[in-house]
C-alpha positions in Angstrom: 6.0 1.0 -11.9 6.5 2.2 -8.2 7.8 0.0 -5.6 5.6 0.1 -2.6 6.4 -0.5 0.9 3.2 -2.5 1.9 2.4 -5.9 0.7 -0.5 -8.1 1.1 -0.9 -9.9 4.3 0.8 -6.9 6.2 -0.9 -5.7 9.4 -1.7 -2.1 9.3 -3.0 1.0 11.2 -5.1 4.0 9.6 -3.5 6.8 10.8 -5.8 9.4 8.8 -9.4 9.5 7.5 -12.8 8.6 8.8 -11.5 5.1 9.9 -8.4 6.5 11.8 -7.2 4.1 14.4 -8.5 0.9 12.7 -6.2 -2.0 12.6 -6.6 -4.6 9.8 -4.7 -6.8 7.4 -3.9 -5.8 3.8 -6.3 -7.7 1.2 -5.1 -6.3 -2.0 -2.6 -3.4 -3.1 -2.9 -1.4 -6.4 0.3 0.1 -7.3 -0.6 2.0 -9.9 -3.0 4.1 -7.9 -1.2 3.7 -4.5 -4.0 2.4 -2.7 -4.8 -0.5 -0.6 -8.0 -2.6 0.6 -7.9 -3.4 4.4 -9.8 -6.0 5.7 -12.9 -4.8 7.7 -11.7 -1.1 7.4 -13.3 1.7 5.5 -16.5 0.1 4.8 -19.0 1.6 2.1 -22.4 0.8 1.2 -23.1 -0.2 -2.5 -26.4 -0.4 -3.9 -26.5 -3.3 -6.4 -28.8 -4.6 -9.0 -30.0 -8.3 -9.0 -26.8 -10.5 -10.6 -25.7 -13.8 -10.6 -23.6 -13.2 -7.6 -26.2 -11.3 -5.9 -29.6 -12.6 -6.9 -31.5 -10.7 -4.5 -29.5 -7.3 -5.3 -30.0 -4.5 -2.4 -27.4 -2.6 -0.1 -24.1 -4.4 0.0 -21.5 -3.5 2.5 -17.8 -3.8 1.3 -14.3 -2.2 1.9 -13.1 0.7 -0.3 -9.6 1.4 -1.1 -7.4 3.8 1.2 -4.4 5.8 -0.2 -1.0 4.4 1.3 -0.1 7.9 2.8 -3.1 7.0 5.2 -1.6 3.7 6.6 1.3 2.7 8.6 2.5 -0.7 9.7 1.8 -2.2 13.1 5.1 -3.0 14.8 4.1 -4.8 18.5 2.4 -2.0 20.2 3.0 1.0 18.1 3.5 1.9 14.5 6.5 2.2 12.4 8.1 3.0 8.7 9.5 0.5 6.6 13.0 0.3 5.0 14.8 -1.8 2.7 18.2 -3.2 3.0 20.3 -6.0 1.5 21.0 -9.4 3.4 22.7 -12.0 2.3 22.3 -10.9 -1.4 18.5 -10.4 -1.0 16.6 -7.1 -0.5 14.3 -7.3 2.6 12.0 -5.2 4.4 12.5 -4.1 8.0 11.1 -1.8 10.6 12.7 1.2 11.2 11.6 1.6 14.7 12.7 -1.8 16.0 15.2 -2.9 13.4 13.2 -6.2 12.8 13.2 -7.7 9.3 9.4 -8.4 8.1 
């Protein structure tokens, strides 16, 4: 399994694609396909049949997954890359631009 540098709850910015420039919080991470779902970003329309969850059916807008290469972590006013280091016996993530731990 590949260890990704993004986790659920991280605030990220889309740096490529149709949703470029959008900022949101990661809702879920798919490590197998290296994709993330970001809240309110990359919205798509899905046509659904009536079901128990959606009794009327119709067109539903929902977030689609983005590849991790198209996002970057937001660091204050800009974006940054993520690194790992060991602090007091634990591996912690840190922002490479500002050297802050996440």
